[in-house]
C-alpha positions in Angstrom: 0.1 0.0 0.0 1.1 3.5 -0.9 -0.4 6.1 1.4 0.8 9.4 2.9 1.3 9.4 6.6 1.6 12.2 9.2 2.8 10.8 12.6 1.1 11.8 15.7 4.3 12.8 17.7 4.4 13.5 21.4 5.5 17.1 21.0 3.8 20.2 19.7 3.5 20.1 15.9 1.6 21.5 12.9 2.2 19.2 10.0 0.9 20.3 6.6 0.3 18.4 3.3 -0.7 20.8 0.5 -2.1 19.7 -2.9 -1.2 21.4 -6.2 -3.6 23.9 -7.7 -6.8 22.1 -8.9 -9.2 23.6 -11.4 -12.6 22.6 -10.2 -15.1 22.1 -13.1 -17.9 24.7 -13.4 -20.5 22.6 -15.3 -20.9 19.6 -12.8 -23.0 18.6 -9.8 -22.4 17.3 -7.2 -18.9 18.4 -6.9 -16.9 16.4 -4.2 -13.4 16.1 -2.9 -12.8 12.4 -1.7 -10.1 10.7 0.2 -9.6 7.5 2.2 -8.1 7.9 5.7 -7.2 5.9 8.7 -6.9 7.7 12.0 -4.9 6.7 15.1 -4.7 10.1 17.1 -4.9 11.2 20.8 -8.6 11.8 21.3 -10.5 13.3 24.2 -14.1 13.3 25.3 -15.9 15.3 22.7 -12.9 16.5 21.0 -9.2 16.0 20.1 -5.8 16.6 21.9 -4.2 15.7 18.5 -6.1 15.5 15.3 -6.4 16.4 11.6 -8.5 18.8 9.5 -9.1 19.9 6.0 -8.6 23.4 4.5 -9.1 25.1 1.1 -7.5 28.2 -0.7 -9.0 30.1 -3.5 -6.2 32.7 -3.7 -3.2 30.4 -4.8 -2.3 29.4 -1.2 -2.1 33.0 0.3 -4.9 32.2 2.8 -6.5 28.9 3.8 -10.0 28.4 5.4 -11.1 25.2 7.2 -13.9 23.2 5.4 -16.7 22.9 8.0 -18.9 20.1 9.2 -21.8 21.4 7.1 -19.8 20.2 3.9 -18.8 16.8 5.2 -21.1 14.3 3.6 -19.6 11.5 5.5 -17.3 11.4 8.6 -17.9 14.8 10.2 -15.1 16.2 12.7 -14.9 14.4 16.1 -14.8 17.8 18.0 -12.6 20.8 18.8 -8.9 20.7 19.7 -8.1 21.4 23.2 -5.9 24.2 24.4 -2.1 23.2 24.3 -2.7 22.3 20.6 -1.5 24.9 17.9 -5.1 25.1 16.7 -7.2 25.3 19.9 -11.0 25.3 19.4 -10.9 24.2 15.7 -12.8 21.2 14.9 -10.7 18.0 13.8 -10.8 14.3 13.2 -9.1 12.3 16.0 -10.1 8.6 15.7 -8.4 6.4 18.2 -8.4 4.4 15.9 -10.8 4.9 13.1 -10.5 2.3 10.4 -10.1 3.2 6.8 -13.1 5.3 5.7 -13.9 7.1 2.5 -14.5 10.8 3.4 -16.7 12.8 1.0 -16.7 16.6 1.0 -19.1 18.9 -0.9 -16.8 21.4 -2.6 -19.8 22.7 -5.0 -19.4 26.2 -3.7 -15.9 26.3 -5.4 -17.0 25.1 -8.8 -15.2 26.9 -11.5 -12.3 28.1 -9.2 -8.7 27.2 -8.9 -8.2 25.8 -5.4 -5.5 24.3 -3.2 -6.4 21.7 -0.6 -4.5 21.4 2.7 -4.5 18.7 5.2 -3.2 19.5 8.7 -2.3 17.2 11.7 -1.8 19.3 14.9 -0.4 17.7 18.1 0.0 18.9 21.6 3.0 18.2 23.7 2.2 14.8 25.3 0.8 11.4 24.1 1.7 10.1 20.6 -0.1 7.7 18.4 0.5 6.1 15.1 -0.9 9.0 13.1 -3.1 10.0 10.0 -3.0 7.9 6.8 -4.3 9.5 3.5 -4.9 7.7 0.2 -6.8 7.8 -3.1 -7.3 11.6 -3.0 -9.4 12.9 -5.9 -12.1 15.4 -7.1 -15.2 13.8 -8.5 -18.1 15.2 -10.3 -21.0 14.6 -12.8 -21.2 16.6 -16.0 -24.5 18.4 -16.5 -25.7 18.0 -20.0 -27.9 20.7 -21.6 
């Protein structure tokens, strides 16, 4: 298996995986960003000590905004990061563990735009776990015929 992995380390970290620029089609619906992922990260009740999240940029990577739960068609975030994490209060995934799951995200709001996707794994300064694996990352759509 060839997957990308970010290790859930026992020190404070903010690890980033950034996609190349992706031109999203304008004449398709639904428009989704999909990826398979396996999570083994330090969770807490109703949230995460360590965890991962997904962001998007529409300005060539100058700024990124988190894709929120209302766009998650499967696998919503587990809850907010705790204090002590580089991203306190932001929602994240932190399965301990979560088996391989196909995450499907609605990106229809960005149709016709050039975007960059960014995965982030943020950790606090204590417990480590195996980490976050990502595989089979793709944009999927259906073409609308007139």
